N, C-alpha and C positions, 0 to 999 in steps of 0.2 A: 504494500500499500504506500509506504513511504517513497519507495522508487517510482511509482506512478505519478505521485505529486511532483516529485522532481522533474521528470520528464515533462509532464504538462506545464510547469513553470518555465522550463527552458524553451519549450515550443512557443508559448505565449510571448515571452520576452524577445525570441527571435523574430517572430512576426512582427511585433512592435518596432524592433529595431530596423528591420528590413523595409517597413513601410514608412520609416522616417522621412524619405524624400517625398512621399505622396501626402505628408500631413500638412494641415492648415497652417500650424505654427512654423514649420519649414518655410512655407511659401510666404507668410506675412512677415517674418523678422529676418530670414536670411536670403532666400531666392527673391530677388525683386521682380523679375520680368524676364522678357525675351525680346531679342532684336526682331522686329517685324519687316523694316525695310531698310536698305543701305542705299545712299546716293552721295557718293564721293565721302565728305566728312560729315554729311547729315544723316542721322538716323531716326526711326520712330521706334520707341520701345513699347511693349504691352506689360503693363504692370498690375499687380493685383488691386491695388486702390491708390489714386494719385492725392487723396486728401492729405497724408503725412508728408508728402514729397514737396521739397523746396528747390527753387530754381538754383542753379549752380552746385547742386550736390554732385559728387564724383562716384561713379560706379565702376567696379572691376567686371570685365566681360571674360567669359570662359566658353570653351567649345569642347563638347564631348567628342572624344576621338576613339576610334577602335584599332586595337592592334592585333591583327590576325596572327601574329607569330608568339602570342602569349600562350604558352603551352604547359606550364606548371600547373600542377593539380592546385585548384582552388582559385585560380585566375579567371576572370571573366573577359579580360581583353579591354574593358572600357575604362577610361581615365578622362579627367578633366585637364584641358590645357589653357593656361592663360594666353588670351589673345589680345588684350589692350585695356583702355580705360575710356569712359565716356563722361561728358559733363552734361547734366540736365538742363534743358531749356524750358520752354513753355509747356504747360499740359494742354492737351487737345480735348480731353473730356475725363471721365472718372478712370478710365483704363488705359489711355494712351498718352505718351509724352513724346516731345522732340527731344533730341540730344545732339551733341556735336562730339565727334570722335578726337580724343586727346592724343591717343597712342594706339598703334596696332591697325591690323587689316581685319575688320570685322564682316560677318556674313549673317545672312538671314538665319534665324533659329539659334544664334548664340545666346548663352544665359548670361543675364545681367544680375550682379549681386552689389551691394552697398559696399563701398570702401570703408571699412571700420578701422583702418589704420594700424592693422596687424598682420 
């Protein structure tokens, strides 16, 4: 019985941790949005909510990359790669905002996160 409780606890904890990327907390406080369009140094980002955003905030931009040569047991081959920084401009509505590329070569679907200074 004790062993069954431990196994169930580990299963519940694992599902909770693996689902972390899909949680609302992750999207509200860590992942800020996604690049929707790129036109030279001008981008539009989709964010969960523009209410707390301020013009001139700086965001880090990451790209999810797949390495097909990852063959070690337990490796999934996916990783995040830092691709640049953007500075927020004006908000378009409650979900979209304009931004300027400060550094890097951005592409549509890149992930945008707040620059928290660490």
